[in-house]
The first five atom37 places (N, CA, C, CB, O) and aatype in JSON, in Angstrom:
{
  "aatype": [20, 20, 20, 20, 20, 20, 20, 20, 20, 20, 20, 20, 20, 20, 20, 20, 20, 20, 20, 20, 20, 20, 20, 20, 20, 20, 20, 20, 20, 20, 20, 20, 20, 20, 20, 20, 20, 20, 20, 20, 20, 20, 20, 20, 20, 20, 20, 20, 20, 20, 20, 20, 20, 20, 20, 20, 20, 20, 20, 20, 20, 20, 20, 20, 20, 20, 20, 20, 20, 20, 20, 20, 20, 20, 20, 20, 20, 20, 20, 20, 20, 20, 20, 20, 20, 20, 20, 20, 20, 20, 20, 20, 20, 20, 20, 20, 20, 20, 20, 20, 20, 20, 20, 20, 20, 20, 20, 20, 20, 20, 20, 20, 20, 20, 20, 20],
  "atom_mask": [
    [1, 1, 1, 1, 1],
    [1, 1, 1, 1, 1],
    [1, 1, 1, 1, 1],
    [1, 1, 1, 1, 1],
    [1, 1, 1, 1, 1],
    [1, 1, 1, 1, 1],
    [1, 1, 1, 1, 1],
    [1, 1, 1, 1, 1],
    [1, 1, 1, 1, 1],
    [1, 1, 1, 1, 1],
    [1, 1, 1, 1, 1],
    [1, 1, 1, 1, 1],
    [1, 1, 1, 1, 1],
    [1, 1, 1, 1, 1],
    [1, 1, 1, 1, 1],
    [1, 1, 1, 1, 1],
    [1, 1, 1, 1, 1],
    [1, 1, 1, 1, 1],
    [1, 1, 1, 1, 1],
    [1, 1, 1, 1, 1],
    [1, 1, 1, 1, 1],
    [1, 1, 1, 1, 1],
    [1, 1, 1, 1, 1],
    [1, 1, 1, 1, 1],
    [1, 1, 1, 1, 1],
    [1, 1, 1, 1, 1],
    [1, 1, 1, 1, 1],
    [1, 1, 1, 1, 1],
    [1, 1, 1, 1, 1],
    [1, 1, 1, 1, 1],
    [1, 1, 1, 1, 1],
    [1, 1, 1, 1, 1],
    [1, 1, 1, 1, 1],
    [1, 1, 1, 1, 1],
    [1, 1, 1, 1, 1],
    [1, 1, 1, 1, 1],
    [1, 1, 1, 1, 1],
    [1, 1, 1, 1, 1],
    [1, 1, 1, 1, 1],
    [1, 1, 1, 1, 1],
    [1, 1, 1, 1, 1],
    [1, 1, 1, 1, 1],
    [1, 1, 1, 1, 1],
    [1, 1, 1, 1, 1],
    [1, 1, 1, 1, 1],
    [1, 1, 1, 1, 1],
    [1, 1, 1, 1, 1],
    [1, 1, 1, 1, 1],
    [1, 1, 1, 1, 1],
    [1, 1, 1, 1, 1],
    [1, 1, 1, 1, 1],
    [1, 1, 1, 1, 1],
    [1, 1, 1, 1, 1],
    [1, 1, 1, 1, 1],
    [1, 1, 1, 1, 1],
    [1, 1, 1, 1, 1],
    [1, 1, 1, 1, 1],
    [1, 1, 1, 1, 1],
    [1, 1, 1, 1, 1],
    [1, 1, 1, 1, 1],
    [1, 1, 1, 1, 1],
    [1, 1, 1, 1, 1],
    [1, 1, 1, 1, 1],
    [1, 1, 1, 1, 1],
    [1, 1, 1, 1, 1],
    [1, 1, 1, 1, 1],
    [1, 1, 1, 1, 1],
    [1, 1, 1, 1, 1],
    [1, 1, 1, 1, 1],
    [1, 1, 1, 1, 1],
    [1, 1, 1, 1, 1],
    [1, 1, 1, 1, 1],
    [1, 1, 1, 1, 1],
    [1, 1, 1, 1, 1],
    [1, 1, 1, 1, 1],
    [1, 1, 1, 1, 1],
    [1, 1, 1, 1, 1],
    [1, 1, 1, 1, 1],
    [1, 1, 1, 1, 1],
    [1, 1, 1, 1, 1],
    [1, 1, 1, 1, 1],
    [1, 1, 1, 1, 1],
    [1, 1, 1, 1, 1],
    [1, 1, 1, 1, 1],
    [1, 1, 1, 1, 1],
    [1, 1, 1, 1, 1],
    [1, 1, 1, 1, 1],
    [1, 1, 1, 1, 1],
    [1, 1, 1, 1, 1],
    [1, 1, 1, 1, 1],
    [1, 1, 1, 1, 1],
    [1, 1, 1, 1, 1],
    [1, 1, 1, 1, 1],
    [1, 1, 1, 1, 1],
    [1, 1, 1, 1, 1],
    [1, 1, 1, 1, 1],
    [1, 1, 1, 1, 1],
    [1, 1, 1, 1, 1],
    [1, 1, 1, 1, 1],
    [1, 1, 1, 1, 1],
    [1, 1, 1, 1, 1],
    [1, 1, 1, 1, 1],
    [1, 1, 1, 1, 1],
    [1, 1, 1, 1, 1],
    [1, 1, 1, 1, 1],
    [1, 1, 1, 1, 1],
    [1, 1, 1, 1, 1],
    [1, 1, 1, 1, 1],
    [1, 1, 1, 1, 1],
    [1, 1, 1, 1, 1],
    [1, 1, 1, 1, 1],
    [1, 1, 1, 1, 1],
    [1, 1, 1, 1, 1],
    [1, 1, 1, 1, 1],
    [1, 1, 1, 1, 1],
    [1, 1, 1, 1, 1]
  ],
  "atom_positions": [
    [[10.92, 20.75, 8.88], [11.06, 21.85, 10.67], [9.22, 22.35, 10.58], [12.71, 24.11, 10.53], [8.48, 22.58, 9.63]],
    [[9.09, 22.36, 11.68], [7.78, 22.6, 12.15], [7.75, 24.31, 12.19], [7.53, 21.79, 13.69], [8.4, 25.35, 12.05]],
    [[6.73, 23.85, 12.44], [5.46, 26.27, 12.71], [6.34, 26.26, 13.68], [2.89, 26.8, 13.57], [7.44, 26.75, 13.43]],
    [[6.23, 25.98, 14.32], [6.17, 26.87, 16.29], [7.96, 27.38, 15.31], [6.27, 25.06, 18.88], [8.2, 28.46, 14.77]],
    [[9.06, 25.92, 15.44], [10.24, 26.2, 15.36], [10.19, 27.7, 14.61], [10.98, 25.03, 14.69], [10.64, 28.76, 15.04]],
    [[9.27, 27.37, 12.92], [9.66, 28.92, 11.94], [9.33, 30.13, 12.28], [9.07, 29.04, 10.61], [10.02, 31.08, 11.92]],
    [[7.59, 30.39, 13.47], [6.8, 30.79, 14.08], [8.52, 32.05, 15.14], [5.63, 29.23, 14.83], [8.86, 33.22, 14.95]],
    [[9.1, 30.94, 16.17], [10.48, 31.68, 17.27], [12.15, 31.91, 16.24], [10.96, 30.08, 18.99], [12.95, 32.81, 16.49]],
    [[12.3, 31.14, 15.4], [13.12, 32.21, 14.49], [12.85, 33.04, 13.7], [13.8, 31.84, 13.83], [13.54, 34.05, 13.8]],
    [[12.02, 33.03, 12.86], [11.27, 34.24, 12.79], [10.95, 35.74, 13.68], [10.32, 33.7, 12.71], [11.06, 36.96, 13.54]],
    [[10.46, 34.71, 14.7], [10.41, 36.38, 15.83], [11.68, 37.64, 16.22], [10.14, 35.79, 17.53], [12.04, 38.82, 16.18]],
    [[11.95, 36.24, 16.62], [13.55, 36.72, 16.96], [14.62, 37.37, 15.48], [14.41, 35.06, 17.64], [15.55, 38.1, 15.15]],
    [[14.19, 36.96, 15.3], [14.74, 37.51, 13.69], [14.2, 39.2, 13.22], [13.92, 36.25, 12.3], [14.71, 40.24, 12.8]],
    [[13.33, 38.86, 13.47], [12.24, 40.5, 13.63], [13.18, 41.44, 14.69], [10.18, 40.17, 14.65], [13.51, 42.63, 14.67]],
    [[13.43, 40.43, 15.54], [13.49, 41.98, 17.32], [14.97, 42.31, 16.88], [13.47, 41.14, 19.88], [15.56, 43.37, 17.08]],
    [[15.32, 41.46, 16.4], [16.58, 41.33, 15.46], [16.81, 42.64, 15.32], [16.45, 40.57, 14.02], [17.06, 43.57, 16.09]],
    [[16.64, 42.45, 13.83], [16.26, 43.93, 12.69], [15.94, 44.83, 13.58], [14.86, 43.88, 11.48], [16.62, 45.78, 13.98]],
    [[14.31, 44.35, 14.06], [13.71, 45.86, 14.68], [14.86, 46.69, 16.01], [11.87, 45.39, 15.62], [14.83, 47.89, 16.31]],
    [[15.57, 45.9, 16.46], [16.32, 47.04, 17.32], [16.49, 47.86, 16.74], [17.44, 46.91, 17.88], [15.77, 48.81, 17.01]],
    [[17.54, 48.07, 15.59], [17.65, 49.34, 15.14], [16.51, 50.44, 14.64], [18.42, 49.15, 14.25], [17.06, 51.48, 14.29]],
    [[15.8, 50.46, 14.58], [14.53, 51.63, 14.82], [14.3, 51.72, 15.71], [13.34, 51.61, 14.39], [13.95, 52.86, 16.03]],
    [[14.3, 50.43, 17.02], [13.68, 50.92, 18.37], [14.73, 51.45, 19.4], [12.89, 49.73, 19.07], [14.59, 51.61, 20.61]],
    [[16.02, 51.73, 18.46], [16.84, 52.61, 19.18], [17.36, 53.98, 18.35], [18.02, 51.74, 19.66], [18.31, 54.61, 18.81]],
    [[16.83, 54.31, 17.36], [17.13, 54.91, 16.58], [15.15, 56.09, 16.58], [17.83, 53.72, 15.25], [14.61, 56.89, 17.34]],
    [[14.85, 55.49, 15.31], [12.87, 56.55, 15.78], [12.5, 55.7, 16.85], [11.05, 56.48, 14.27], [11.36, 56.07, 17.12]],
    [[12.75, 54.97, 17.45], [11.93, 55.13, 19.04], [12.31, 55.71, 20.44], [11.67, 53.88, 19.5], [11.76, 55.29, 21.46]],
    [[13.44, 56.87, 20.48], [13.52, 57.23, 21.18], [12.45, 59.35, 20.32], [15.19, 56.7, 21.71], [12.02, 60.41, 20.77]],
    [[12.54, 58.97, 19.64], [11.24, 59.78, 19.44], [9.98, 59.74, 19.07], [11.36, 60.4, 18.91], [9.18, 60.66, 18.87]],
    [[9.79, 57.95, 18.93], [8.42, 57.63, 19.63], [8.77, 57.37, 21.03], [7.6, 56.32, 19.0], [8.0, 56.42, 21.16]],
    [[9.41, 57.47, 22.33], [8.57, 57.98, 23.22], [8.83, 58.61, 23.84], [8.1, 57.48, 23.76], [8.65, 58.31, 25.02]],
    [[9.44, 59.95, 23.5], [8.81, 61.38, 23.26], [7.63, 61.39, 23.24], [9.09, 62.03, 22.15], [6.85, 61.6, 24.17]],
    [[7.37, 61.08, 21.87], [6.11, 61.0, 21.63], [5.03, 61.0, 22.36], [6.01, 60.26, 21.14], [4.42, 61.99, 22.75]],
    [[4.82, 60.03, 22.52], [4.07, 58.38, 23.3], [3.37, 59.49, 24.73], [5.9, 56.52, 24.15], [2.23, 59.85, 25.03]],
    [[5.02, 59.8, 25.43], [5.3, 60.76, 26.93], [4.21, 61.38, 27.09], [6.52, 61.95, 26.99], [3.46, 61.37, 28.07]],
    [[4.07, 62.16, 25.74], [3.76, 63.69, 25.59], [1.95, 63.03, 25.84], [4.39, 64.72, 23.64], [1.31, 62.87, 26.87]],
    [[1.7, 62.86, 24.79], [0.3, 62.72, 24.51], [-0.04, 61.46, 25.63], [-0.01, 62.36, 22.76], [-1.2, 61.11, 25.89]],
    [[1.09, 60.89, 26.19], [0.09, 59.92, 27.56], [0.33, 61.27, 29.18], [1.38, 57.49, 28.11], [-0.45, 61.25, 30.13]],
    [[1.19, 61.99, 29.13], [1.66, 62.29, 30.39], [2.04, 61.5, 31.6], [0.93, 62.95, 30.75], [2.12, 61.72, 32.81]],
    [[2.19, 60.77, 31.01], [3.72, 59.82, 31.39], [4.96, 59.32, 30.96], [3.56, 58.89, 31.6], [5.6, 59.65, 29.96]],
    [[5.25, 58.43, 31.89], [6.07, 57.13, 31.04], [6.41, 56.26, 30.72], [6.53, 56.87, 30.88], [6.73, 55.44, 31.58]],
    [[6.56, 55.92, 29.39], [6.38, 55.06, 28.85], [6.86, 53.43, 29.43], [6.82, 55.55, 27.82], [8.08, 53.35, 29.35]],
    [[6.39, 52.43, 29.85], [6.86, 51.24, 30.09], [6.71, 50.33, 29.7], [6.8, 50.96, 30.79], [5.58, 49.96, 29.99]],
    [[7.27, 49.59, 29.1], [6.79, 48.15, 27.48], [6.25, 47.04, 28.52], [8.71, 47.13, 26.14], [6.74, 46.8, 29.63]],
    [[5.18, 46.45, 27.94], [4.92, 45.47, 28.31], [4.9, 44.46, 27.4], [4.06, 45.6, 28.88], [4.39, 44.38, 26.28]],
    [[5.98, 43.16, 28.55], [6.57, 42.54, 27.81], [5.75, 41.51, 27.32], [7.61, 42.23, 28.3], [5.91, 41.19, 26.14]],
    [[4.74, 40.81, 28.14], [3.38, 39.27, 26.94], [2.92, 40.3, 25.78], [1.11, 38.44, 28.1], [2.76, 39.71, 24.71]],
    [[2.6, 42.09, 25.7], [1.75, 42.62, 24.37], [2.97, 42.11, 23.13], [1.38, 44.77, 24.41], [2.86, 41.7, 21.97]],
    [[4.23, 42.41, 24.1], [5.1, 42.21, 23.13], [5.54, 41.22, 22.02], [5.79, 42.31, 23.62], [5.83, 41.24, 20.83]],
    [[5.4, 40.12, 23.31], [6.02, 38.92, 22.19], [4.68, 38.66, 21.81], [7.01, 37.36, 22.79], [4.61, 38.1, 20.72]],
    [[3.56, 38.9, 22.37], [2.71, 38.65, 20.81], [2.37, 39.43, 19.61], [1.54, 38.36, 21.0], [1.73, 39.24, 18.58]],
    [[3.23, 40.63, 20.29], [2.66, 41.56, 18.48], [4.01, 40.45, 17.76], [3.16, 44.36, 18.19], [3.79, 39.57, 16.92]],
    [[5.37, 40.77, 18.35], [6.29, 40.0, 17.69], [5.9, 38.79, 17.07], [7.21, 39.74, 18.48], [6.31, 38.5, 15.95]],
    [[5.05, 37.99, 17.8], [4.66, 36.23, 17.38], [3.35, 36.49, 15.87], [3.56, 35.12, 19.35], [3.22, 35.8, 14.86]],
    [[2.72, 37.49, 16.23], [1.62, 38.17, 14.71], [2.85, 38.69, 14.15], [0.09, 39.72, 14.98], [3.51, 37.77, 13.66]],
    [[3.44, 39.88, 14.03], [4.04, 39.81, 12.76], [4.65, 38.67, 11.9], [4.87, 40.54, 12.88], [4.18, 38.51, 10.77]],
    [[5.77, 37.76, 12.39], [6.23, 36.59, 12.16], [5.48, 35.67, 11.13], [6.32, 36.05, 13.35], [5.81, 35.38, 9.98]],
    [[3.98, 35.16, 12.1], [2.8, 35.17, 11.0], [2.76, 35.29, 9.95], [2.07, 35.82, 11.03], [3.05, 34.56, 9.0]],
    [[2.31, 36.49, 10.08], [2.38, 37.5, 8.73], [3.28, 37.4, 7.83], [2.55, 38.79, 8.98], [3.08, 37.65, 6.64]],
    [[4.31, 37.04, 8.28], [6.11, 37.78, 7.56], [6.06, 36.36, 6.85], [8.06, 38.21, 9.0], [6.59, 36.38, 5.74]],
    [[5.55, 35.16, 7.24], [6.05, 33.47, 7.26], [4.6, 33.38, 6.2], [6.08, 32.26, 9.29], [4.39, 32.22, 5.85]],
    [[3.87, 34.12, 5.8], [2.47, 34.06, 4.55], [2.41, 34.66, 2.99], [1.22, 34.93, 5.19], [1.68, 34.69, 2.0]],
    [[4.48, 35.4, 3.78], [4.44, 36.58, 2.55], [5.27, 35.46, 1.63], [5.39, 38.47, 2.88], [5.86, 34.59, 2.26]],
    [[5.36, 35.45, -0.07], [5.62, 34.47, -0.96], [6.7, 35.21, -1.3], [4.61, 34.02, -2.02], [7.67, 34.47, -1.16]],
    [[7.11, 36.42, -1.73], [8.09, 37.19, -2.21], [8.74, 38.7, -1.8], [7.7, 37.21, -3.27], [8.14, 39.32, -0.93]],
    [[9.52, 39.1, -2.2], [10.22, 40.5, -0.96], [8.79, 41.47, -1.72], [12.72, 41.48, -1.42], [8.39, 42.42, -1.05]],
    [[8.17, 41.23, -2.92], [7.21, 43.0, -3.63], [6.24, 42.12, -1.72], [5.59, 43.01, -6.55], [6.22, 42.55, -0.57]],
    [[5.83, 41.23, -2.14], [4.94, 41.32, -1.01], [4.95, 41.04, 0.93], [4.14, 40.5, -1.56], [3.94, 40.79, 1.6]],
    [[6.22, 41.16, 1.41], [6.89, 41.13, 2.57], [7.14, 42.27, 2.8], [7.89, 40.42, 2.67], [7.45, 42.77, 3.88]],
    [[6.98, 42.99, 1.3], [7.57, 45.1, 2.05], [6.06, 45.15, 1.65], [9.24, 46.8, 0.82], [6.08, 43.92, 1.67]],
    [[5.24, 45.33, 1.43], [3.43, 45.66, 0.86], [2.7, 45.28, 2.95], [2.51, 43.6, -1.15], [2.05, 45.89, 3.8]],
    [[3.36, 44.0, 2.81], [2.74, 43.14, 3.86], [3.16, 44.25, 5.91], [3.86, 41.07, 3.53], [2.65, 44.39, 7.02]],
    [[4.21, 44.61, 5.2], [4.96, 45.07, 6.82], [4.45, 46.5, 6.75], [7.01, 45.0, 7.01], [3.84, 46.95, 7.72]],
    [[4.77, 47.6, 5.12], [4.08, 49.05, 5.19], [2.68, 48.71, 6.14], [3.62, 49.73, 3.41], [2.74, 49.12, 7.3]],
    [[1.34, 47.94, 5.67], [0.49, 47.6, 5.84], [-0.6, 47.88, 7.28], [0.91, 46.65, 5.51], [-1.61, 48.52, 7.55]],
    [[0.64, 46.65, 8.16], [0.64, 46.22, 9.05], [0.75, 47.58, 10.06], [1.54, 45.2, 8.99], [0.11, 47.79, 11.1]],
    [[1.86, 48.49, 9.35], [2.55, 49.02, 10.7], [1.33, 50.25, 10.63], [4.6, 49.6, 10.63], [0.82, 50.78, 11.62]],
    [[0.89, 50.65, 8.73], [0.35, 51.63, 9.16], [-0.69, 52.01, 9.19], [0.69, 52.24, 8.92], [-1.3, 53.04, 8.89]],
    [[-1.01, 50.39, 9.88], [-2.66, 50.53, 10.08], [-3.3, 50.68, 11.72], [-3.38, 49.03, 9.41], [-4.39, 50.9, 12.25]],
    [[-1.29, 50.3, 12.32], [-1.66, 50.95, 14.16], [-0.89, 52.89, 13.88], [-0.09, 49.5, 16.08], [-1.46, 53.91, 14.26]],
    [[0.21, 52.86, 13.27], [0.2, 53.8, 13.18], [-0.75, 55.04, 12.43], [1.06, 53.61, 13.01], [-0.25, 55.97, 13.08]],
    [[-1.81, 55.77, 11.49], [-2.14, 55.95, 11.37], [-3.84, 55.39, 12.34], [-1.46, 56.06, 10.5], [-4.58, 56.33, 12.04]],
    [[-4.36, 54.8, 12.89], [-5.33, 54.06, 13.88], [-4.85, 55.59, 14.95], [-4.79, 51.93, 14.51], [-5.56, 56.57, 15.19]],
    [[-3.46, 55.33, 15.43], [-3.39, 56.3, 16.2], [-3.63, 58.18, 16.2], [-2.37, 55.95, 16.44], [-4.1, 59.02, 16.97]],
    [[-2.76, 58.14, 14.34], [-3.12, 59.93, 13.64], [-4.27, 60.29, 14.08], [-3.31, 60.18, 11.88], [-4.29, 61.4, 14.61]],
    [[-5.37, 59.64, 14.02], [-6.39, 59.23, 14.07], [-7.43, 59.56, 14.9], [-6.19, 58.36, 14.08], [-8.56, 60.02, 14.73]],
    [[-6.45, 59.05, 16.31], [-7.37, 59.03, 17.59], [-6.06, 60.46, 18.51], [-7.52, 56.78, 18.57], [-6.47, 61.33, 19.29]],
    [[-5.18, 60.35, 18.26], [-4.79, 61.49, 19.02], [-4.04, 62.63, 18.48], [-4.11, 61.06, 19.99], [-2.94, 62.18, 18.15]],
    [[-4.08, 63.61, 18.28], [-3.51, 65.08, 18.52], [-2.56, 65.25, 18.15], [-3.37, 65.57, 19.6], [-2.52, 65.64, 16.99]],
    [[-1.07, 65.04, 18.97], [0.17, 64.94, 18.58], [0.7, 63.3, 18.16], [0.94, 65.57, 19.75], [1.82, 62.86, 18.41]],
    [[0.11, 62.9, 17.78], [0.52, 61.72, 16.96], [0.94, 62.23, 15.29], [-0.86, 60.57, 16.98], [0.12, 62.5, 14.41]],
    [[1.86, 62.26, 15.23], [2.76, 63.02, 14.17], [2.65, 62.56, 12.87], [4.18, 62.95, 14.47], [3.13, 61.45, 13.08]],
    [[2.31, 62.55, 11.29], [1.84, 62.52, 10.91], [3.84, 61.91, 9.9], [0.6, 63.55, 11.04], [3.91, 60.86, 9.27]],
    [[4.73, 62.62, 10.01], [5.62, 62.52, 9.54], [6.2, 60.9, 10.27], [6.29, 63.88, 9.68], [6.63, 59.97, 9.59]],
    [[6.1, 60.89, 11.54], [6.47, 60.48, 12.78], [5.69, 58.87, 11.72], [5.69, 61.44, 14.59], [6.4, 57.9, 11.43]],
    [[4.28, 58.97, 11.36], [3.37, 57.75, 10.91], [3.9, 57.23, 10.01], [2.06, 57.95, 10.48], [4.41, 56.13, 10.22]],
    [[3.99, 57.84, 8.59], [4.24, 58.09, 7.43], [6.02, 56.87, 7.85], [4.19, 60.16, 6.97], [6.03, 55.67, 7.59]],
    [[6.88, 57.41, 8.31], [8.51, 56.7, 8.53], [8.81, 55.91, 8.85], [9.31, 56.99, 9.1], [9.88, 55.38, 8.58]],
    [[7.58, 55.3, 9.91], [7.69, 53.88, 11.08], [6.82, 52.89, 10.31], [6.9, 54.15, 12.94], [6.71, 51.7, 10.62]],
    [[6.09, 53.6, 9.08], [4.52, 52.96, 8.22], [5.79, 52.22, 7.22], [2.93, 54.54, 7.12], [5.74, 51.02, 6.94]],
    [[7.13, 53.3, 6.65], [7.71, 52.38, 5.68], [8.84, 51.18, 6.41], [8.51, 53.41, 4.54], [9.5, 50.37, 5.76]],
    [[8.84, 51.31, 7.68], [9.78, 50.71, 8.35], [9.79, 49.2, 8.54], [9.8, 51.28, 9.45], [10.67, 48.34, 8.58]],
    [[7.91, 49.23, 8.7], [7.16, 48.64, 8.06], [8.07, 47.43, 7.85], [6.63, 49.39, 6.97], [8.47, 46.45, 8.48]],
    [[8.23, 48.18, 6.24], [7.91, 47.33, 4.89], [9.81, 46.71, 4.96], [7.23, 48.67, 3.04], [10.21, 45.57, 4.71]],
    [[10.53, 47.81, 5.34], [12.12, 47.85, 5.29], [11.86, 46.45, 6.36], [13.17, 49.61, 5.97], [12.23, 45.43, 5.78]],
    [[11.4, 46.21, 7.58], [11.63, 45.24, 8.32], [11.42, 43.79, 8.22], [11.19, 45.54, 9.11], [11.92, 42.83, 8.81]],
    [[10.32, 43.93, 7.05], [9.72, 42.86, 6.42], [11.17, 42.17, 5.5], [8.27, 43.47, 5.43], [11.78, 41.13, 5.73]],
    [[11.43, 43.27, 4.31], [12.4, 43.0, 4.09], [13.93, 42.24, 4.45], [12.27, 43.67, 3.96], [14.74, 41.38, 4.08]],
    [[13.69, 43.07, 5.26], [15.3, 42.63, 5.55], [15.35, 41.37, 6.72], [16.27, 44.15, 6.24], [16.22, 40.54, 6.97]],
    [[13.95, 41.64, 7.33], [13.64, 39.4, 8.53], [13.79, 38.85, 6.73], [10.65, 38.65, 9.89], [14.99, 38.92, 6.45]],
    [[13.05, 38.4, 5.63], [12.55, 37.86, 4.94], [13.8, 37.38, 4.16], [11.53, 38.56, 4.43], [13.69, 36.26, 3.64]],
    [[14.91, 37.99, 4.0], [16.95, 37.74, 3.62], [17.35, 37.22, 4.75], [18.16, 39.31, 3.35], [17.91, 36.13, 4.64]],
    [[17.26, 37.6, 5.66], [17.79, 36.38, 6.4], [17.74, 35.86, 6.97], [18.3, 36.17, 6.7], [18.66, 35.6, 7.75]],
    [[15.61, 34.84, 6.97], [14.82, 33.87, 7.5], [15.55, 32.91, 5.64], [12.63, 34.46, 7.95], [15.65, 31.7, 5.86]],
    [[15.81, 33.13, 4.71], [16.19, 32.9, 4.05], [17.81, 31.89, 4.04], [15.91, 33.92, 3.69], [17.91, 30.75, 3.6]],
    [[19.18, 32.95, 4.8], [20.78, 33.19, 4.91], [20.37, 32.09, 6.17], [21.67, 35.11, 5.26], [21.53, 31.83, 6.47]],
    [[19.6, 31.3, 7.08], [19.55, 31.26, 8.28], [18.21, 29.48, 8.22], [19.0, 33.16, 8.98], [17.81, 28.97, 9.27]]
  ]
}
């Protein structure tokens, strides 16, 4: 199987699994972000595509569930705790929850990759 196919398949799986968090925790994140920036949140879809392709590449590099979990936590923690360091209204509890979600996302997606 070509790497490009694997990357696209993995990106699609990540998006599908991430929908749970985006539709639940995403509501809180959207409200928090709108408070911080003072305007409604607008998704830039090209940026989202780049993010999921990068996440897919990182996930494909993992060799175990443990490594997938810690890679996901670390990637999400870099984003969340950078925001926490820079923005007064970024909630540290959300940063922890979202970082843990990164690990759960990577483990769930890795399981699905093995199944498909």
